C-alpha positions, 0 to 999 in steps of 0.5 A: 488519508484519515489520521487513523493510518498515521496511528496504524503505521506508528503502532504497527511495529517498532521497526522504522515505517520504511521497513518493507513488511510494514509498508506492504502491510499498510499499502494492503490495508489501504487498498482494501479498505480505501480503493477496493476498485483499484488504484494506479500505482503512481497515484498510490505512490503520490498519495503515500508521499504526500501523507508520509513523505519520502519514507513511503514514497514511490520506490517503497510503495512499488516494492511493496505492491510488487511483492504483494502481487507476487504473493497473490495478495493484490492483482495487477490489471494493466497499471491498476492494482486492486484486491484479488477477486474473491470467488463466489 
């Protein structure tokens, strides 16, 4: 991930980066900006864990994805999560 992701997380909020709303925001932005074709959830969790440590590891990312899919801000296709398809 580019270094600006770390800055984005730090400036996102004064709350801890493990705060669900902050994690959801960062996961959504990452998928839309960096993985518009979609990404497997385990790969997404590994990427965040490698970049930010266990604070943004598997369970936080999985929880964020679940909430974002439930809210319609991401879509799930098998094990792949991607931005929703926009109507023309």
